[in-house]
C-alpha positions as CSV (number, residue, x, y, z in Angstrom):
1,M,3.2,8.1,-26.6
2,K,5.3,10.8,-24.9
3,I,2.9,10.7,-22.0
4,K,3.3,6.9,-21.6
5,I,7.1,7.3,-21.7
6,E,7.2,10.1,-19.1
7,S,4.7,8.2,-16.9
8,Y,6.9,5.0,-17.0
9,L,10.1,7.0,-16.2
10,I,8.4,8.8,-13.3
11,S,7.1,5.5,-11.9
12,A,10.6,3.9,-12.2
13,S,12.2,7.0,-10.6
14,D,9.8,6.9,-7.7
15,N,10.5,3.2,-7.2
16,F,14.2,3.9,-7.0
17,K,13.7,6.7,-4.6
18,N,11.7,4.4,-2.3
19,L,14.3,1.6,-2.6
20,I,16.5,3.7,-0.3
21,N,14.4,2.2,2.5
22,S,16.2,-1.1,1.8
23,S,19.7,0.3,2.2
24,S,20.2,-1.6,5.4
25,E,19.2,-5.0,3.9
26,I,21.4,-4.3,0.8
27,E,24.4,-3.5,3.1
28,I,23.9,-6.8,5.1
29,A,23.6,-8.7,1.8
30,A,26.8,-7.2,0.6
31,K,28.6,-8.0,3.8
32,T,27.3,-11.6,3.8
33,T,28.5,-12.0,0.2
34,I,31.9,-10.5,1.0
35,Q,32.4,-12.8,4.1
36,A,31.5,-15.9,2.1
37,L,34.0,-15.1,-0.6
38,R,36.7,-14.3,2.0
39,N,36.0,-17.7,3.4
40,K,36.5,-19.3,0.0
41,N,32.8,-20.1,-0.4
42,K,30.8,-19.6,-3.5
43,I,27.8,-17.4,-4.5
44,I,24.9,-19.3,-6.2
45,F,22.1,-17.6,-8.0
46,C,18.7,-18.9,-9.1
47,G,15.5,-17.5,-10.5
48,N,12.9,-18.2,-13.2
49,G,12.3,-16.3,-16.5
50,G,13.7,-12.7,-16.3
51,S,15.0,-13.6,-12.8
52,A,17.0,-16.5,-14.4
53,A,18.5,-13.9,-16.8
54,D,19.4,-11.7,-13.8
55,S,20.9,-14.7,-12.1
56,Q,23.2,-15.3,-15.1
57,H,24.1,-11.7,-15.4
58,L,25.0,-11.3,-11.7
59,A,27.1,-14.5,-11.6
60,A,29.0,-13.3,-14.6
61,E,29.7,-10.0,-13.0
62,L,31.3,-11.8,-10.1
63,M,33.1,-14.5,-12.1
64,G,34.3,-12.1,-14.8
65,R,34.5,-8.6,-13.5
66,Y,32.1,-5.8,-12.7
67,K,34.2,-2.6,-12.9
68,I,37.7,-3.7,-11.7
69,D,40.1,-5.9,-13.6
70,R,40.7,-8.6,-10.8
71,A,40.8,-12.3,-10.0
72,P,37.5,-14.2,-10.6
73,L,35.1,-14.8,-7.8
74,A,33.4,-18.1,-7.2
75,A,29.9,-17.5,-8.6
76,I,27.5,-19.6,-10.6
77,A,23.9,-19.4,-11.8
78,I,22.1,-22.8,-11.5
79,T,19.6,-21.6,-14.1
80,V,21.8,-22.2,-17.1
81,D,22.3,-26.0,-17.5
82,T,19.4,-27.0,-19.7
83,S,20.2,-30.7,-19.4
84,A,20.1,-30.7,-15.6
85,L,17.1,-28.4,-15.5
86,T,15.0,-30.6,-17.9
87,A,16.2,-33.9,-16.5
88,I,15.4,-32.8,-12.9
89,A,12.0,-31.3,-13.9
90,N,11.1,-34.5,-15.8
91,D,12.2,-36.9,-13.1
92,Y,11.5,-35.0,-9.9
93,G,9.1,-32.1,-10.8
94,Y,9.9,-28.5,-11.7
95,E,9.7,-27.4,-8.1
96,N,13.0,-29.3,-7.5
97,V,15.1,-28.0,-10.4
98,F,17.2,-25.7,-8.1
99,S,17.0,-27.6,-4.8
100,R,18.3,-30.8,-6.4
101,Q,21.3,-28.9,-7.9
102,L,22.0,-27.2,-4.5
103,K,22.1,-30.7,-2.9
104,G,24.9,-31.5,-5.4
105,I,27.0,-28.4,-5.3
106,G,26.0,-26.4,-2.3
107,V,28.1,-26.5,0.9
108,K,27.8,-24.8,4.3
109,G,28.9,-21.2,4.1
110,D,27.9,-20.7,0.5
111,V,25.4,-18.0,-0.3
112,L,22.2,-18.4,-2.3
113,F,20.7,-15.4,-4.1
114,A,17.1,-16.5,-4.6
115,I,15.3,-14.2,-7.0
116,S,11.6,-14.2,-7.5
117,T,9.4,-11.1,-8.5
118,S,6.3,-12.7,-7.0
119,G,7.9,-14.2,-4.0
120,K,5.7,-17.3,-4.5
121,S,7.8,-19.5,-6.9
122,K,7.8,-23.1,-5.7
123,S,11.2,-23.8,-7.2
124,I,12.7,-20.8,-5.4
125,I,11.0,-21.7,-2.1
126,E,12.3,-25.3,-2.3
127,A,15.8,-23.9,-3.2
128,I,15.7,-21.7,-0.1
129,K,14.6,-24.5,2.2
130,T,17.4,-26.8,0.8
131,A,20.0,-24.0,1.1
132,K,19.0,-23.5,4.8
133,D,19.3,-27.3,5.4
134,I,22.8,-27.3,4.0
135,G,23.9,-24.4,6.1
136,M,24.0,-21.8,3.4
137,K,23.0,-18.1,3.9
138,V,20.1,-17.0,1.8
139,I,19.6,-13.6,0.3
140,S,16.3,-13.2,-1.4
141,L,15.2,-10.5,-3.9
142,T,11.4,-10.1,-4.4
143,G,8.7,-7.5,-4.9
144,S,6.7,-5.5,-2.3
145,I,4.4,-8.4,-1.2
146,T,5.8,-10.2,1.8
147,G,5.4,-13.9,2.1
148,E,7.2,-17.2,2.8
149,M,10.4,-16.0,1.3
150,N,10.6,-13.2,3.9
151,K,10.1,-15.8,6.7
152,I,12.7,-18.4,5.5
153,S,15.5,-16.2,4.1
154,D,18.3,-14.8,6.2
155,I,17.9,-11.5,4.3
156,C,15.0,-10.6,2.1
157,I,15.2,-7.4,0.0
158,N,11.6,-6.4,-0.9
159,T,11.5,-3.9,-3.7
160,P,8.8,-1.2,-3.6
161,S,6.7,-2.4,-6.5
162,K,4.1,-5.0,-7.4
163,E,4.8,-4.8,-11.2
164,T,7.2,-7.4,-12.6
165,N,9.1,-5.1,-14.9
166,H,9.8,-2.5,-12.2
167,I,10.8,-5.2,-9.7
168,Q,13.3,-6.6,-12.2
169,E,14.7,-3.1,-12.9
170,M,15.4,-2.8,-9.2
171,H,16.7,-6.3,-8.8
172,I,19.5,-5.8,-11.4
173,T,20.3,-2.5,-9.7
174,I,20.6,-4.1,-6.3
175,G,22.7,-6.9,-7.9
176,H,25.0,-4.4,-9.5
177,L,25.3,-2.4,-6.3
178,I,26.3,-5.5,-4.4
179,C,28.8,-6.5,-7.0
180,G,30.4,-3.1,-6.8
181,L,30.5,-3.2,-3.0
182,V,32.2,-6.7,-3.2
183,E,34.8,-5.4,-5.6
184,D,35.5,-2.3,-3.6
185,E,35.9,-4.3,-0.4
186,L,38.0,-7.2,-1.8
187,F,40.1,-5.5,-4.5
188,S,40.3,-1.8,-3.9
189,K,43.6,-0.5,-2.7
190,K,43.0,0.9,0.7
């Protein structure tokens, strides 16, 4: 068992060391988020499964607080309304559960964080397309495999792993890092 534990931790550590190669994309994502909030726009998160949980988590960090006791920031996860999700899935197909919500609440200048470990989720791809049609900026978080999300997002942060668990570990770290940068920029005393 000890060997498995050490192997896992070494793998995770190596992934984070390689994530430094995405520093530029993370910086652009943070600046995009900051600009939208300065302009009184909102940050909208979506994802499926573990990525849905990450969406809720990160929206809460912005709406509540991350490290600084401060005013709330306009953020929402469109993964949490079970009535909307199930009604839209039933009436329009699961691939439209996020895009339909964006059509109702998204406005030009908002930012969509689209999270997919595989980068292939149809519901996430449709959300990105809808966000772009609305005039929203799209920041995508995915794994190491590039695909359609890379092509249609404004910023795509590919994490250096093909394993879902390790991708999710890096996604929450990237999200926390961006939340911290947002707070520092908007609320730290200069």
